[in-house]
C-alpha positions in Angstrom: 17.6 2.8 25.8 15.5 -0.1 27.2 12.7 2.3 28.5 12.5 3.9 25.0 12.2 0.5 23.3 9.5 -0.6 25.8 7.6 2.7 25.3 7.7 2.2 21.5 6.6 -1.4 21.9 3.6 -0.3 24.0 2.7 2.3 21.4 3.0 -0.3 18.7 0.8 -2.8 20.5 -1.9 -0.2 21.1 -1.9 1.3 17.6 -4.4 0.5 14.9 -3.3 -0.7 11.4 -3.4 2.8 9.9 -0.9 4.1 12.5 1.3 1.0 12.0 1.4 1.7 8.3 2.6 5.2 9.0 5.2 4.0 11.4 6.6 1.4 9.0 6.7 3.8 6.1 8.5 6.4 8.1 10.9 3.8 9.5 11.8 2.4 6.1 12.2 5.9 4.5 14.5 7.1 7.4 16.6 3.9 7.3 17.1 4.4 3.5 18.1 8.0 4.1 20.6 7.0 6.8 22.2 4.4 4.4 22.4 7.1 1.7 24.2 9.4 4.2 26.6 6.7 5.3 27.4 5.9 1.6 28.1 9.5 0.9 30.5 9.7 3.9 32.4 6.7 2.6 32.4 8.1 -1.0 30.5 5.1 -2.3 27.5 5.1 -4.7 24.8 6.8 -2.5 21.9 5.5 -4.6 22.9 1.8 -4.6 20.1 0.9 -2.2 17.5 3.2 -3.6 18.2 1.8 -7.1 17.0 -1.6 -5.8 13.8 -0.1 -4.4 12.5 2.7 -6.6 10.3 2.0 -9.6 11.9 2.6 -13.0 9.6 3.0 -16.0 11.7 1.1 -18.5 10.8 -2.5 -18.9 14.4 -3.8 -18.9 15.1 -2.4 -15.4 11.7 -3.4 -14.2 12.2 -7.0 -15.3 15.4 -7.1 -13.3 13.7 -5.5 -10.2 10.1 -6.8 -10.3 9.7 -6.2 -6.6 10.1 -2.5 -7.1 6.4 -2.3 -8.1 5.7 -2.7 -4.4 8.9 -1.4 -2.7 8.8 2.0 -4.3 5.9 3.0 -2.0 8.0 2.7 1.1 10.7 5.3 0.3 10.3 9.1 -0.2 12.3 11.8 -1.9 12.5 14.3 1.0 11.0 15.3 4.3 8.1 17.2 2.8 7.2 14.4 0.5 7.0 12.0 3.4 5.2 14.4 5.7 2.4 15.2 3.4 1.8 11.6 2.4 1.7 10.5 6.0 -0.7 13.3 7.0 -3.1 12.4 4.3 -2.9 8.7 5.2 -3.5 9.6 8.9 -6.6 11.6 8.1 -8.2 9.4 5.5 -7.1 6.1 6.9 -9.0 7.0 10.1 -12.1 7.8 8.0 -11.7 4.6 6.1 -11.6 2.5 9.3 -14.9 4.0 10.4 -16.6 2.0 7.6 -14.2 -0.9 6.8 -12.0 -3.3 8.7 -8.2 -3.1 8.8 -7.5 -5.9 6.3 -9.2 -3.9 3.6 -7.2 -0.8 4.5 -3.9 -2.7 4.1 -5.0 -4.4 0.9 -6.3 -1.3 -0.8 -3.2 0.7 0.2 -0.8 -1.8 -1.4 -3.0 -2.6 -4.4 -3.6 1.1 -5.0 0.1 1.8 -4.9 0.8 -1.0 -7.4 -2.0 0.3 -9.7 -0.5 3.7 -9.7 3.0 2.4 -10.4 1.7 0.2 -13.3 -0.1 3.1 -14.9 3.1 5.1 -14.8 5.1 2.3 -16.5 2.4 1.6 -19.1 1.8 5.3 -20.1 5.6 5.9 -20.3 6.0 2.8 -22.5 3.1 3.7 -24.8 4.2 7.3 -25.1 7.6 6.0 -26.4 5.9 3.8 -29.0 3.8 6.7 -30.4 6.8 9.0 -30.6 6.1 11.2 -27.5 9.3 11.1 -25.4 9.0 11.6 -21.6 11.9 11.7 -19.3 11.0 8.6 -17.2 12.4 9.3 -13.8 12.3 6.7 -11.1 9.1 6.8 -9.0 9.1 6.8 -5.2 6.4 7.6 -2.6 3.2 6.2 -1.1 0.9 8.8 -2.7 -0.7 6.3 -5.1 -1.7 4.1 -2.2 -2.9 7.1 -0.2 -5.0 8.3 -3.1 -6.6 4.8 -3.3 -7.6 5.2 0.4 -8.9 8.8 -0.2 -11.1 7.8 -3.2 -12.1 4.5 -1.7 -13.5 6.3 1.3 -15.0 9.2 -0.7 -17.0 7.0 -3.1 -18.1 4.5 -0.5 -19.1 6.9 2.2 -20.4 9.6 0.0 -22.3 11.3 2.8 -19.1 12.1 4.7 -18.0 15.7 4.9 -14.7 17.3 5.8 -13.9 20.8 7.1 -11.4 22.8 5.0 -9.7 26.0 6.0 -11.2 29.1 4.3 -13.8 26.8 2.5 -15.9 25.2 5.3 -17.6 21.8 5.1 -17.6 20.1 1.7 -18.5 16.6 0.7 -15.7 14.1 0.5 -16.5 13.3 -3.1 -16.2 16.9 -4.0 -12.7 17.1 -2.5 -11.7 13.8 -4.3 -12.9 15.0 -7.7 -11.1 18.3 -7.2 -7.8 16.4 -6.4 -8.3 14.3 -9.5 -8.8 17.3 -11.8 -5.7 19.0 -10.3 -3.6 15.9 -11.0 -4.8 15.9 -14.7 -3.9 19.6 -15.0 -0.5 19.1 -13.6 0.4 16.2 -15.9 2.3 18.6 -18.1 4.6 19.6 -15.2 7.9 18.1 -14.2 6.4 15.5 -11.9 4.1 13.9 -14.4 5.1 10.4 -13.1 3.8 11.3 -9.6 0.6 12.7 -10.9 0.1 9.6 -13.1 0.5 7.4 -10.0 -2.0 9.5 -8.2 -4.5 9.0 -11.0 -3.9 5.2 -11.0 -4.4 4.9 -7.3 -7.5 7.1 -7.4 -9.1 5.0 -10.2 -8.4 1.8 -8.2 -10.0 3.4 -5.1 -13.1 4.3 -7.1 -13.3 0.8 -8.5 -13.0 -0.7 -5.0 -15.8 1.5 -3.6 -18.2 1.0 -6.4 -17.6 -2.8 -6.5 -18.1 -3.0 -2.7 -21.4 -1.1 -3.0 -22.5 -3.9 -5.3 -21.4 -6.6 -2.8 -18.1 -7.5 -4.3 -14.7 -6.9 -2.6 -12.0 -6.7 -5.3 -9.3 -6.9 -2.6 -10.6 -10.2 -1.1 -8.0 -12.3 -3.0 -5.2 -10.2 -1.7 -6.5 -10.5 1.9 -6.6 -14.3 1.5 -3.0 -14.2 0.1 -1.9 -12.2 3.1 -3.6 -14.6 5.5 -1.8 -17.5 3.9 1.6 -15.8 4.1 1.0 -14.9 7.8 -0.1 -18.5 8.6 3.0 -19.8 6.8 5.3 -17.6 8.7 3.7 -18.6 12.0 3.8 -22.3 11.2 7.4 -22.0 10.2 8.3 -20.2 13.5 6.5 -22.9 15.5 8.3 -25.7 13.7 11.6 -24.1 14.3 10.9 -23.7 18.0 9.7 -27.3 18.3 12.9 -28.6 16.5 15.0 -26.6 19.0 13.5 -28.3 22.0 13.6 -31.9 23.2 10.6 -34.0 22.0 11.0 -36.7 24.6 8.1 -36.9 27.0 7.0 -39.5 29.6 3.3 -40.3 29.4 1.3 -41.8 32.2 -2.1 -43.4 32.0 -3.9 -40.2 33.1 -2.5 -38.3 30.1 -3.7 -41.1 27.8 -7.3 -41.1 29.0 -9.9 -39.5 26.7 -11.3 -37.6 29.6 -8.1 -35.6 30.1 -8.9 -32.0 30.8 -6.4 -30.8 28.2 -8.3 -32.6 25.4 -11.6 -31.0 26.2 -12.6 -27.7 24.6 -12.6 -24.9 27.1 -15.3 -22.2 27.5 -12.8 -19.6 26.3 -12.3 -21.5 23.0 -16.0 -21.8 22.4 -16.6 -18.1 23.1 -13.7 -17.0 20.8 -15.2 -19.2 18.0 -18.6 -17.6 18.5 -17.1 -14.1 18.5 -15.3 -14.9 15.2 -18.5 -16.2 13.7 -20.4 -13.0 14.7 -17.5 -10.9 13.2 -17.9 -12.7 9.9 -21.7 -12.1 9.9 -21.2 -8.4 10.7 -18.7 -8.1 7.9 -21.3 -9.7 5.5 -23.9 -7.2 6.7 -21.5 -4.3 6.1 -20.9 -5.5 2.5 -24.3 -6.8 1.4 -26.8 -5.7 4.0 -28.9 -7.6 6.6 -31.2 -9.1 3.9 -28.2 -11.1 2.5 -28.0 -13.2 5.7 -29.2 -16.8 5.8 -31.7 -18.0 8.4 -28.9 -19.8 10.3 -26.8 -16.6 10.3 -29.7 -14.5 11.6 -30.3 -17.1 14.4 -26.6 -17.0 15.4 -26.6 -13.2 15.5 -29.8 -13.1 17.6 -28.5 -15.7 20.1 -25.2 -13.8 20.5 -27.0 -10.5 21.0 -29.0 -12.0 23.9 -25.8 -13.0 25.6 -24.4 -9.5 25.5 
């Protein structure tokens, strides 16, 4: 068992964010299926866990489970549902990472999934008000987030082409528009909630791509929120470790002198700061172009390029 865990840990450490998203989604879905199976064996309510996670379109249930606007993305109805979503995420997530950095992939995936879920809830609610009754089944699956990645890639990198069986090479935007029209045509079918979620995720992906082309990242606030949460978790972990250890220490005069080697910045720290600065400049070029750089940023980029 230990070698398997070590091998999985090595694969996890070497994986990019897109692959980690796929692993996490599959792991959560399989875990929920296992809990469902165990509950069936013990003749308990098999949907007791899913009911806490899936997205219900009625406002009363949603108000009692507000987290479901996010958690519904991590569970799937069956093996084929999971397989197709993860294949699309694998293909188009890799394409997305050719042009964007991982934080944007993660933010667009989650926000696109939330947009698809919200569209499903709003349309179901409005249809009831105008007298059109839909059977609002609970919504599960990552397809809205996947569609946000597909459309975000297609409308940002419009020159990209994909190879389709029996069709040949077509533009990514042509494929995306075809998928969008297909979802509209299938709204009258039995899975209208899934197709509404696809449309919501697709529209959010288009909004992301067009805004980014104008130099505005609509996922930036979500990235900052994620950074703060991660920093908070890390600081909480460090504080717990420090409380668990003895804080008594004997200081001698050498430790108290300002010229102590531990208080001086190391070359490694300086080089990592410079690398982080260059990464920020490259991100700015990717969003707004080289002409958007200030004179100071151009000087830093030129100096760093001479060191390489």
